[in-house]
C-alpha positions in Angstrom: 146.4 -19.0 122.5 146.8 -16.7 125.5 144.2 -14.1 126.5 146.7 -11.4 125.6 147.2 -13.0 122.1 143.4 -13.2 121.7 143.1 -9.5 122.5 145.9 -8.6 120.1 144.1 -10.6 117.3 140.8 -8.7 118.1 142.6 -5.4 117.5 144.3 -6.4 114.3 141.7 -8.7 112.7 138.3 -7.0 112.3 136.5 -10.3 111.9 137.7 -11.4 115.4 135.8 -8.4 116.9 132.6 -9.7 115.2 132.9 -13.2 116.8 133.3 -15.3 113.6 134.7 -18.8 114.2 136.5 -21.4 112.1 134.2 -23.6 110.1 131.2 -21.3 110.2 129.1 -20.8 107.0 128.6 -17.1 106.4 126.0 -16.1 103.8 126.7 -12.7 102.3 123.8 -10.7 101.0 123.8 -7.3 99.3 127.5 -7.4 98.3 128.6 -4.7 95.8 131.9 -3.1 94.9 131.7 -0.7 97.8 131.7 -3.5 100.4 134.6 -3.4 102.9 137.0 -5.9 101.2 139.4 -6.0 104.1 136.6 -7.1 106.4 135.4 -9.7 103.9 138.9 -11.2 103.6 139.4 -11.2 107.4 136.1 -13.1 107.8 137.1 -15.7 105.2 140.5 -16.0 106.9 138.8 -16.7 110.3 136.2 -19.1 109.0 138.6 -20.9 106.7 136.4 -20.8 103.6 134.8 -18.4 101.1 131.6 -16.6 102.0 128.5 -18.1 100.4 126.3 -16.0 98.2 122.6 -15.2 98.1 121.9 -18.4 96.2 123.1 -20.7 99.0 120.3 -23.2 99.7 121.1 -24.4 103.2 121.0 -22.8 106.6 124.1 -20.6 107.3 125.5 -20.0 110.7 125.7 -16.2 110.2 124.2 -13.7 107.7 126.4 -10.8 106.6 124.0 -8.2 105.1 125.4 -5.2 103.3 122.6 -2.6 103.2 122.5 1.0 101.9 119.7 3.5 102.1 118.7 3.0 98.4 118.6 -0.8 98.7 114.8 -0.9 99.5 113.1 -1.4 102.8 115.4 -2.3 105.7 112.7 -4.1 107.7 111.9 -6.3 104.8 115.6 -7.1 104.2 115.9 -8.1 107.9 112.8 -10.2 107.9 114.2 -12.0 104.8 117.5 -12.5 106.6 115.9 -14.0 109.7 114.3 -16.6 107.5 117.7 -17.8 106.5 119.2 -18.6 109.9 118.2 -20.6 113.0 116.8 -18.9 116.1 119.5 -17.1 118.0 121.9 -17.0 115.1 123.5 -13.6 114.4 122.8 -11.3 111.4 125.6 -8.7 110.9 124.0 -5.7 109.3 126.7 -3.5 107.6 125.7 0.0 106.7 127.6 3.0 105.5 129.0 5.3 108.1 127.6 8.8 108.7 128.5 11.1 105.9 128.9 8.2 103.4 126.5 7.6 100.5 123.7 5.3 101.6 124.0 6.1 105.3 121.2 4.9 107.5 120.4 6.6 110.8 121.0 4.4 113.9 117.4 5.1 115.1 116.1 3.7 111.7 118.3 0.6 112.2 116.9 0.1 115.7 113.3 0.5 114.6 113.7 -1.8 111.6 115.4 -4.5 113.8 112.7 -4.3 116.4 109.9 -4.5 113.8 111.7 -7.5 112.3 111.7 -9.2 115.7 115.5 -8.8 116.2 117.5 -7.6 119.1 120.6 -5.4 118.5 123.4 -6.7 120.7 126.5 -4.9 119.5 127.6 -2.1 117.1 131.2 -1.9 115.8 133.4 0.0 113.4 133.6 -2.4 110.5 136.1 -0.5 108.4 136.8 2.8 106.9 133.4 3.3 105.4 131.1 0.8 107.2 129.5 0.3 110.6 128.2 -3.1 111.8 125.2 -3.9 113.9 125.0 -7.4 115.4 121.3 -8.5 115.4 120.0 -11.8 116.7 116.7 -13.5 116.5 115.3 -14.1 120.0 115.3 -17.7 121.2 111.6 -18.7 121.7 112.0 -22.2 123.0 109.8 -22.7 126.0 107.7 -19.6 125.3 104.1 -19.6 124.0 
């Protein structure tokens, strides 16, 4: 595929913007009827399989966490998510956009991520009603 085609796909397929790759196992947490269906379907199209649910008992490549203000403590949810993936693996935190029910302030996301030991590397428009924050666990190999 050419670089131009790659860029065209990124504009038309929201999952391509998020860096999902064929064959990845993506564990979805916090799914509800309000989740962005177009994004979910796009991710499944890229990875070539269904998303796995909260009961998945192996280590996923990526966690897709849908989180709303009333879902509890964001820091706790992020700490739980980090326990599911290997170091350096991404956690995509999806939160409702400003003005939508369940919106979480970006400063609260940043604080919760930092407290959970995560680094925020990217923020994207994940659809009509959702924003996405790419969070990663720091790689600690070689550090004491």
